[in-house]
Each structure stands twice: as structure tokens, then as C-alpha cells.
N, C-alpha and C positions, 0 to 999 in steps of 0.2 A: 312506399317501399319500406320505410323505416318501421312503420306499424306492423307491416306483414313480417318483417325480419324478426321482431320480437315474438310474434306468434309462431314463426317457423322455427325459432330457437328451441321450442318445446315439442316440436313435431316428432323427433325421435330422441326421446329422453335418454335412452340407454346410451347411445353413441355420444350425445353431448355431455353427459355426466362422466363418461370414460375419459374424454379429453380434458374436462375440468379436474378430475381426479389425478390424471397423469402429471399435468402442468403443476397443480397445487403441491403434489408430493416432491417434485424437484425444487420448487421454491421453498417449501418448509425445511427441506434438508439444508439448503443454502442458508436460510435465516437462522435455523437452530445452531449450526456450527459457528457462524459469525458471532451470534449473541453469546454463546458459551465461551469462545476463545477471548472475545473482547471483555466479557465480564470477568473472567478469571484473571486476565491481565491487569484490569482496573483494581481488582482486590490486592494483587501482589504489589502494584505500583503504589497504591494507597498505604500498604504497610510499610513499603520502603521509605515513603516520604516522612513518616512519623518516627522513624528510628532516631534520626538526629538531623539537624538542619545542615545543608551542604556548606562546606567552607570554600567552595569554588564558585567564583563569579565569572560570568561570561559577558564580554563587552562586544557588541556587534552593531552594525548599522541598522537603524530603526526599520522594521518591516521587511528586512531582507534575510534570506537563508544564510547558512554559514559560508557557502561557496559563492553566494552572490553579494555578500557584504564587502564594503570597501572602507577600511579604517585608515585615515590620513596618518602619515608619519608624525605629524605634530601631536596627534592624539596619544600615540605611544610615548612621545617625549614627556607630555603632561603626566601620564601614568606613572612613568619611571620617577619623575620628581615628586609626584603625589606619594609614592610608596616610600620615598626617603623621608618624608615629613610625617608619614603615618605609620607608626611602628606595628600597627595591626596587619599591614599588608606585607607578606613574606616573599612571594614570587610574582613577577609580572612576565607572562609568557606570551609574546606575539606569535601568530601562526598564519600561514598561507594554506588555503584549502581549495583544491582544484578538482573538479570532476574529470575523470579520465577513463579510458578503456584499457584493459590489461590483456595482452595476448601471450600465451605460453608457446613452447616449442611445437605443440601439436596443432596450433592454429585456433585453439579454443579462446574465446574472448568473454571477459566480464566487465561490467561497469562498476566502478568504485570511485574512490577519492584518494588523492595524494596529500598527505598532511605534511607540511615542511615546517620543522621546528628547530629551535636551539636545544640540543639534547641535554646540555647541562641543566638548563632551567626545567626542561621537561621532566627529568628525573627528580628534580626538587619538588615539582608540583604534586606528585603522588607516586606511590610504589608501583613499579611495573615488573612483569616477569618475562624473561627471554629464554629461548631454547639454549643459547650459549651466553657466556659472560658478555655483558654489553661492551662493545667497542663502537664509537660513533662511526656511522657510515661515511666512507670516503666518496669522492666524486664518482658518480656512476653506480652507486650502491644504495640499496634501500632495505628497510626492514618490512617484512610482509606480515599481515595479520594471520593468526592461526586459522581462523574460519576460511579466509580467502585462500590460504595455502592449501587447505584440504580441498576446496572447490576446484582450484586450478591444477591440482596434482603436482605442485612444485614445492621445492625445498631449498635449503642453503646451498648456494653454488649455481643454481639454475638462472637462466637468463629470461627476462620479460621484455616485451615491447610495449611501451606505454604511449598512448595517443590522447590528445585533448579532445574533450567532449563538448567544448564550447568554442566560441570565436576568440577566446583568450589565447594569445600566442606564447604564453609562458613556456609550454611544453610542446614539442612536436616530434613524433616518431623517434623517441629516445630509447635505446636499449640499455637496460640496467640489470645489475646482478643482485641477487638476493644474498645478503650477508647475515641475516638473523631472522628469527620468528618471534613475534611478541605474543604472549599468552595472557592477555589482560583479562579475558573473559568479558570484555565490554566492547564498546564500539570500534576500538583499534583492531579488533579481530577481523574486520572486513575492510581494512584500509591498507595503504602503503605509507610508511613513515620514512622521511628523509631529512637530512640536515640541510642548512642553508648553503653549505659548500657544494651540494648537489646541483644547484642552479646558478651559482655565482658567476660562472663563465659565460652564461648566455642571458642573463637577467639582471636588469637594474631594478632593485626593489623600489616600487613607488607607492605601495600600499600594503596593508596586512588585511586578512580576511576577518579575523577576530582576535581578541586578546583575553587570555585567561588570568584571573587573579586569585591567589591563594590567600585566604584570610585566617588569621590565627584565632581571634575571638569572634565567634559567629554572632554574638549579641551586638556587634557593631556594624553588621551587614547593611542594615537599612540606612544608617548614617552614611556609609561609604557610597552606596548606591546614589543616594541623594546628592552628594557632593559632585560625583561624576556627572550626573544628569544636569546639575546647575551649570557646570561649564560647557557641556556638549549635549543640548537637548535633543539632537538628532540621533543619539545613541541609545540603544536598549541595553539595560544592565540587569541581568537576572541570574538567580542561582542555577548552577549546573547540576543536574541530577544524573550522575553516571549510571546508577542502577536502573533508574527509570527509563533512561535512553535506551539501555540494552533491552529492558523488557518490551518497550515499544517496538524496537527492531525485530526482536524474536517473535513478537506477536504478529507483526506484519508479515514475516516470513511464513509463519504457520497459516495465517489467512490466505496468503497467495497460494500456498500449497493446496490447501483445502479448495480454494476457488478453481484451481485447475481440475481437481477431481469433480467438482460440481459442474464445471463446464462440460466435461465428458459426459456427465449424467444428463445435463441438459441436451446434449446431442442426441442421446438415446431417446429422451422424452420428445424431442423434435420429430424424430422418425415415427414414434408412437402416435403423436398427436396428428401428424399428417396422414398416417394410415386411418386413424379414427374418423377424420373429417372426410377423407376419400371414401370410406365405407358409407358414411352418412350420404354422400352424394350419390353413390350407387344404389342406395336403399331409397333414395328420394327421386328417382328418375320419373316416376309417374307424376309427381307434383311438379317437377321441372317442365315436363312435357305440357302439362296443363298451363303453367305460367306462360310458356313460349307461345302456346296456341292462342292465349287471349291477349298477346301483344308485348309480352315481356322481351326486352332486348337482351343480347349477350352481356352487355355492360351491367344491366340490371341483375342478371343472374350472378355474375361475379360479385357485384356489390352485396347481394343478398348473403352469399357465403363468407365474404370478407367481414361483413358486419357480425355475423355469427362467430367467426374467429376472434374478432376484437372483443365481443362479449364474454367469450370463454377466457380471454386474457384478463379482462377487468375482474370477473368473478373469482378467477383463480388467485389473483394478487390479493384481493380482499380476504378471501378464505385463508390463504397462507399466512398473511399478517396476523389475523385473529387466532388461528389454530396454532401457528408456529410460536408466537409470542406467549399466548396463555398456556399452551401445552408445556413449553420448555420451562416457564416460570413455575408451573405447578409441579413438574417432575423435580426441579431443583429444590423447591420448598419441601416436598415429601422426603427426598433423600437427605437433605440437610437436618430435617427434624428427626428422621428415624435413625440416622447413623452418627449424628454429631458433627458432621463435616461442615466447614464454614459455608455460610450462605453466599451465593454469587448474585450480586446485584446486576439485573439485566436491564439495560437501557436501550430502547429502540430509537435510533435518531432519525431525523428527517432524511439524511443522505441514504441511509439504509432503506428507508421506505421507498425513496425514489429509485433505487437500484432494483428493488423487488418489482415495482411496477414497470420499469424499463425492460427488464428480462422477460417479464410476463407478456407485455404487449408485443415486444419484438418476436419472441418464440411463436406466439399465437398467430401473428399476422403472416410470418414467413411460412408457417405450417398451413395456412389457409390458401396460399397463392396457387399451388399446383391443383388441389382439388377444385378451387373455384374456376380455373380455366378449363378443366375437364368437364365441369358442370355446364359451362357455356358452350361446350361443343356438342352437347346432346342434341340430336335432330329434332325438328318440330314434328316431322311425319314419322310415326313409328312403323317399322316394317312388320307385316303379319307374317308369322311362320306357318 
């Protein structure tokens, strides 16, 4: 059956190549957009990293995300004392970082984070911009990020309902008021900021999510990192790249938006491929009749067309990877050489290759199900008209 399936694959080249072309086109569009956005982001991020070394250090639990990290209170005490004996450390800022859902008056919900800080130290850490002159939030008040405010269609004076997104019981169905909007143009634009007074009535602080350190002389960063790691090997200490963090977030947002468009395109391609394979079935009725007459079962017929669909998926994935990557690389090189625009380094990662193969195989297999079942229903005895 497998040997015949390969031969049958070329039985109707026109229809087979139509299906391969349609699927490959969808995959090339997805691959090209992802490569271009990621490459452009990498260029900007790289340029940002060489401007100057960051004077912000982030102390987190090793191997944990910011929201999953748990820094013991004794670590903060050590860092406070360490900063007093190390003139190079100017600010020690502990923070609690909680994943939450935010719901506005219209019932619209967004997933984001609540960042709980000491605002006096927060303002010492780096310069921030607000819609109004900063007054530290009172109990039941928060500052909302500019981007999140735009997404939620909310402003100063509006109420929000926040709910916890984890099993952590720090926050539960709390209604809060927006008292200001932060315009940092960085990651704070997608968060809520509150002071420790916001939670002191219903929370006993037992840990911090992470601690930020502001360093005066960046030449001493490596020494400071080593001293902290020597005392607490279970901690990660790394330079915080605010600009790069924002670039990564913005890039992910763009890729997600493009992915939605590509998924819609994939939907159209799915219909197109299904129709192509169905047409192949209709045009192969005589062959299917002969196969059934010599003993082929319905399961065998279904397998025949499903193998063909699978082959279409494999070939489409390979073609899209070669044509997409080489084509986009060539176009970028030509444009850069002819216009003087910066060259974008395009790197195709294993994860992206896996995604391309996954989409290709899933789409091809799904598109082959209905035509295969219809092929199996073709009667063994043909009716003469």
C-alpha cells in the first residue's frame, strides 16, 4: 500500500502540485514575517545593548520567572546591609510581582501583572513619567500603564476589578481606582503599579518576587554580582535591560498579531487544500473503483489518501523552509546592498522549524480527512447510465 501510495501521489500531478503550492505559500508567509520581525528586533536589541552597560541589577530566584520567584526576607536584609557597606549601590528596591486579570466597567478582561513597590525608592531607581504629578497611591488605588489603559479604554478615576491568575491568595476580587497613568514607554506600560499600603490590610509580607539594585559605577557590576552569589548561590543576578525588555515585548506583540493574520490565511488555505484533494478524489474514481474491485478495503482507500495528504504536508514544509528562508535572506541582502539600509541577520531556530512542520502536517492531515472518507464511499459496482 505504501509503495502504491507513492506512485499514486504522482497520478494527478496538477491537483497534487496545487495542494503543495497552496500550503507552501501559507507557510512561506508565516516564516517570512516571523524571520523579518525577529531579525529586526534582534538588530535593535543588539544596538541597545552596546549603547552603555545597564546600571540596574535584578536579583531573582534561580530558574524562576519574575512572578514565580520567591526571595526570602533575610536576602533583602542582607542586600540592605550590603548596600550600606558598598558605596557603589545607591538603591535597593524590593518588589512583589503578581499575575492578575483586570476587568473594566464594560466587562472586558486582560491578563497582566500587578507590581507592588515602595514608590519613594521606585522613583530613585530611574526617572518615570506620569499623566499627573505623582502622588503615591493610597489604599485601593493603582497606577495603570499607558498601553494597558489604552487597551482597556480606562483612565484616571475609573474602577477596575482585579483577580488573581494563580493559586496565590494575595489578591482576590479587589476593586481598585486608577489614580494616575505611567508613561514610561517600557514594560510598565502594560502593568498596574501599587504601593505596599495597597495590600498591608490583607497581606503579611513573607517574601519578595525580586529585588532591583541601582549601581553607580557599572565597572563594579561583576564584583557586586559575585559577592551576592557567594552569599546566596540559589539566586540569579543579572543586568536589567529595560530597552531590550520593551523591544522583546513589542516584538512578541507584533508576532502575535501577524500570527492571527496568518492563522486566518491558514484557514483559507485549509479550505483550498481540502477542495484540491476532494477534486483529486473525484478525478480518481476509476482508479479507486479498480482498487476496490481487486480487494482494497475502505480502510485501505482512506489510508491511501491520508498518506498522500501527509506527503503533501512534508513536501510543503521542506519547500517553505528552503524557499522562505533563502528567498527572504536574498531579498534582504539585495535591498540592503542597493539602498544602504541596515542588513537584518535572519536566524531560523529549531523551534521555528518545528512550528512550520507542525502547521504543515496538521493542516494537510485535517484537509485530507473528508476527501479520504468520501473516496472510501465510492461503490465497487459502477452503475451504467
